[in-house]
C-alpha positions in Angstrom: -16.3 36.1 -79.3 -18.7 38.8 -78.3 -20.3 37.9 -75.0 -24.1 38.7 -74.1 -3.8 14.1 -95.0 -6.7 14.7 -98.1 -10.2 13.5 -98.9 -10.8 12.0 -102.3 -12.7 9.1 -100.9 -10.0 8.4 -98.3 -7.2 10.6 -96.9 -3.7 9.5 -98.0 -0.3 11.3 -97.5 1.8 11.9 -100.6 5.6 11.8 -100.3 6.0 15.2 -102.0 7.7 17.9 -100.0 7.1 21.5 -101.1 8.8 24.4 -99.3 7.8 24.1 -95.6 4.7 22.0 -96.3 3.9 18.4 -96.9 1.5 18.2 -99.9 -1.4 15.8 -99.4 -3.8 14.0 -101.6 -6.7 16.0 -100.0 -5.1 18.8 -102.1 -4.0 21.1 -99.4 -0.5 21.8 -97.9 -0.1 21.1 -94.2 2.1 23.7 -92.6 4.6 22.9 -89.9 3.5 23.4 -86.3 6.2 25.9 -85.8 4.7 28.2 -88.5 1.2 28.0 -86.8 2.7 28.8 -83.4 4.8 31.7 -84.7 1.8 33.4 -86.2 -0.2 32.8 -83.0 2.5 34.5 -80.9 2.2 37.8 -82.9 -0.9 38.9 -80.9 0.4 42.1 -79.5 -0.9 45.6 -79.8 -4.3 47.3 -80.0 -6.8 46.6 -82.8 -5.2 48.7 -85.5 -1.8 47.2 -84.9 -3.3 43.7 -84.9 -5.0 44.4 -88.2 -1.6 45.6 -89.6 0.1 42.4 -88.3 -2.6 40.3 -89.9 -2.1 42.0 -93.3 1.7 41.4 -92.9 1.1 37.7 -92.1 -1.0 37.4 -95.2 1.8 38.9 -97.3 4.3 36.5 -95.8 1.9 33.6 -96.7 2.0 34.8 -100.3 -1.2 36.9 -100.5 0.1 40.0 -102.2 -0.9 42.6 -104.7 -4.5 43.0 -105.5 -5.3 39.7 -103.7 -4.8 41.6 -100.4 -6.8 44.6 -99.5 -7.9 46.7 -96.6 -11.6 47.6 -96.3 -12.1 50.8 -94.3 -15.1 50.2 -92.0 -17.4 53.1 -90.9 -17.3 53.7 -87.1 -14.6 51.1 -86.5 -11.2 51.3 -84.9 -9.5 49.4 -87.8 -10.2 48.2 -91.4 -11.3 44.7 -92.3 -8.4 42.7 -93.8 -9.3 40.7 -97.0 -7.3 38.1 -98.8 -8.7 36.5 -101.9 -7.7 33.1 -103.4 -9.3 33.1 -106.9 -11.1 29.9 -108.1 -12.3 28.8 -111.5 -16.1 29.0 -110.7 -18.3 31.8 -109.6 -18.9 30.2 -106.2 -17.3 31.7 -103.0 -16.4 30.3 -99.6 -15.8 33.0 -96.9 -13.6 32.1 -94.0 -13.7 34.8 -91.3 -12.4 35.6 -87.8 -12.3 38.9 -85.9 -8.9 40.3 -84.8 -10.1 42.9 -82.3 -9.9 42.4 -78.6 -11.3 43.7 -75.3 -9.1 45.6 -72.9 -8.7 42.8 -70.4 -6.0 40.2 -71.1 -4.1 39.8 -74.4 -6.9 38.6 -76.6 -5.0 35.5 -77.7 -7.9 33.1 -77.5 -10.5 35.7 -78.3 -9.8 36.0 -81.1 -6.2 36.1 -82.3 -6.4 32.3 -82.3 -8.9 32.5 -85.2 -7.5 35.5 -87.0 -3.9 34.3 -87.1 -5.0 31.0 -88.7 -6.4 32.8 -91.8 -3.0 33.4 -93.5 -2.0 29.7 -92.8 -5.3 28.5 -94.3 -4.7 30.7 -97.3 -1.2 29.3 -97.7 -2.4 25.7 -97.2 -4.9 26.0 -100.1 -3.0 28.3 -102.5 -0.6 25.6 -103.8 -3.5 24.0 -105.8 -5.9 25.5 -108.3 -9.3 25.9 -106.7 -12.8 25.5 -107.9 -14.2 28.0 -105.4 -12.9 31.5 -104.7 -11.9 31.7 -101.0 -12.1 35.0 -99.3 -10.3 35.1 -96.0 -11.4 38.0 -93.8 -10.1 39.4 -90.6 -13.0 41.4 -89.2 -12.6 44.5 -87.0 -14.8 45.5 -84.1 -16.6 42.3 -83.5 -16.6 43.1 -79.8 -18.5 46.3 -80.4 -21.4 44.6 -82.1 -20.1 42.8 -85.2 -19.3 46.1 -86.9 -16.7 44.8 -89.3 -18.7 41.8 -90.5 -21.9 43.7 -90.7 -20.2 46.3 -92.8 -18.7 43.7 -95.1 -22.1 42.0 -95.7 -23.9 45.3 -96.2 -21.5 46.3 -99.0 -22.2 43.1 -101.0 -24.3 43.3 -104.1 -27.1 40.8 -104.5 -25.0 38.9 -107.1 -22.1 38.7 -104.6 -24.5 37.5 -101.9 -25.8 34.8 -104.1 -22.3 33.6 -105.0 -21.4 32.7 -101.3 -22.0 29.1 -100.6 -21.0 29.2 -96.9 -19.3 31.4 -94.3 -16.9 29.5 -92.0 -16.6 31.5 -88.8 -13.5 30.9 -86.5 -13.8 32.4 -83.0 -11.9 31.4 -79.9 -9.8 28.3 -80.8 -7.3 26.2 -78.9 -8.7 26.3 -75.4 -10.0 22.8 -76.0 -10.4 20.5 -78.9 -12.4 21.6 -81.9 -16.1 22.4 -81.2 -18.9 23.2 -83.6 -21.7 25.5 -82.6 -24.5 23.4 -84.2 -27.3 26.0 -83.5 -25.3 28.5 -85.6 -24.2 26.0 -88.3 -25.8 24.4 -91.4 -26.6 20.7 -90.7 -25.3 19.5 -94.1 -22.0 21.4 -93.6 -21.6 20.0 -90.1 -22.2 16.4 -91.3 -19.4 16.8 -93.9 -17.1 18.3 -91.3 -17.8 15.3 -89.0 -16.9 12.9 -91.9 -13.6 14.8 -92.5 -12.7 14.7 -88.8 -13.5 11.0 -88.6 -11.3 10.2 -91.7 -8.4 12.2 -90.2 -8.9 10.8 -86.7 -9.1 14.3 -85.3 -11.5 15.3 -82.4 -14.7 17.2 -83.1 -17.5 17.7 -80.7 -20.6 19.8 -80.5 -21.1 22.6 -78.0 -23.7 25.3 -78.3 -23.1 28.4 -76.3 -26.1 30.5 -77.3 -26.5 31.7 -73.7 -23.0 33.2 -73.7 -23.3 35.5 -76.7 -22.8 35.4 -80.5 -20.2 35.9 -83.2 -19.6 37.3 -86.7 -21.5 34.5 -88.4 -24.7 36.2 -87.3 -24.0 39.0 -89.8 -24.2 36.4 -92.6 -27.1 34.3 -91.3 -29.2 37.4 -91.1 -28.8 37.6 -94.9 -29.6 33.9 -95.4 -26.0 32.7 -95.9 -25.3 29.3 -94.4 -22.6 29.4 -91.7 -20.4 27.0 -89.7 -19.0 28.4 -86.5 -16.0 26.6 -84.9 -14.8 27.4 -81.4 -13.4 25.8 -78.2 -15.5 27.4 -75.4 -16.7 25.1 -72.6 -18.1 25.7 -69.2 -14.7 24.9 -67.7 -12.8 27.5 -69.7 -15.5 30.2 -70.1 -13.9 32.3 -67.4 -10.9 32.9 -69.7 -12.9 35.0 -72.2 -12.8 38.8 -71.6 -10.5 38.4 -68.6 -6.8 38.8 -67.7 -6.5 35.0 -68.1 -6.8 35.4 -71.9 -3.1 35.0 -72.7 -0.9 32.7 -74.7 -0.4 30.2 -71.9 -4.2 29.5 -71.8 -4.1 27.7 -75.1 -3.4 24.0 -75.6 -1.1 24.1 -78.7 -1.8 20.4 -79.5 -5.5 21.1 -79.7 -4.9 24.3 -81.7 -2.7 22.5 -84.3 -5.3 19.7 -84.6 -7.9 22.4 -85.2 -5.8 24.0 -87.9 -5.3 20.6 -89.6 -9.1 19.8 -89.5 -10.1 23.2 -90.9 -7.5 23.1 -93.7 -8.7 19.6 -94.8 -12.3 20.6 -94.5 -11.8 23.6 -96.7 -10.1 21.5 -99.3 -13.0 19.0 -99.2 -15.6 21.8 -99.5 -13.8 23.0 -102.6 -14.2 19.6 -104.2 -17.7 18.8 -103.2 -21.2 20.2 -103.0 -22.3 19.2 -99.5 -26.0 19.0 -98.6 -27.3 22.3 -97.4 -30.4 22.7 -95.4 -33.3 23.8 -97.6 -33.6 27.6 -97.8 -36.9 27.6 -96.0 -35.2 25.7 -93.1 -32.2 28.0 -92.8 -32.3 30.4 -89.9 -32.5 34.0 -91.0 -32.0 35.8 -87.8 -34.1 38.8 -86.7 -32.4 42.2 -86.9 -31.6 43.0 -83.3 -29.0 44.6 -81.1 -26.7 42.0 -79.5 
């Protein structure tokens, strides 16, 4: 963050066991906690090394060949890392998280916690045929002014822009239970997320942190694309960001695994349904400004 188990009516577990996952009627594969933790622990290195690690994690999750690509970013320390899960329709759901870090601390919460979930979310969804195309993106240089996400959006054609239903932004997870930044999120999308959380019995609360800074979702909102930003920043743990306290031990792994489960189920539901979006005239299109 830059400062300044399946729903088809109800969620029901299936008894099928596939590889290391338990397939669920919500049509996603729930990975074991050990897998989620192992990927979280691979936070070491500077930005370019973290980007390379993220690409390797995508490969390990099955995102290989032309589904995985690096997008060189002008004036950035590392390339964006993109993994595409093709769907049957022309509609797209983007799931993004930045992998770069500041010098202080290990950058585990901010934001390897979000980036390292991307390969797991890909793996959770890839066992089923999807209606939507999911594009999972690890963004570079968020801490320098959203450089990676801005570059990605700027390279999109108008047709590609129009195909994106929503961008789900993951930034600083696992310090607390799952929080949604409502001021930076589409109301209809949040309402659906709340229903999924309630069905699963997983915690979800609202916490707006506009006075702290912003995140990569702003690059999409400025182009009129609806977003949902998920995080875990509270007044009590704010001191961890951009400090020596940002290390693996700062995270609550129970909360982090709950967040993974909620996001995986939510994405599976988004793929099946057309949630109510705010009318275009009511969506925030942010002014171009320097954060």
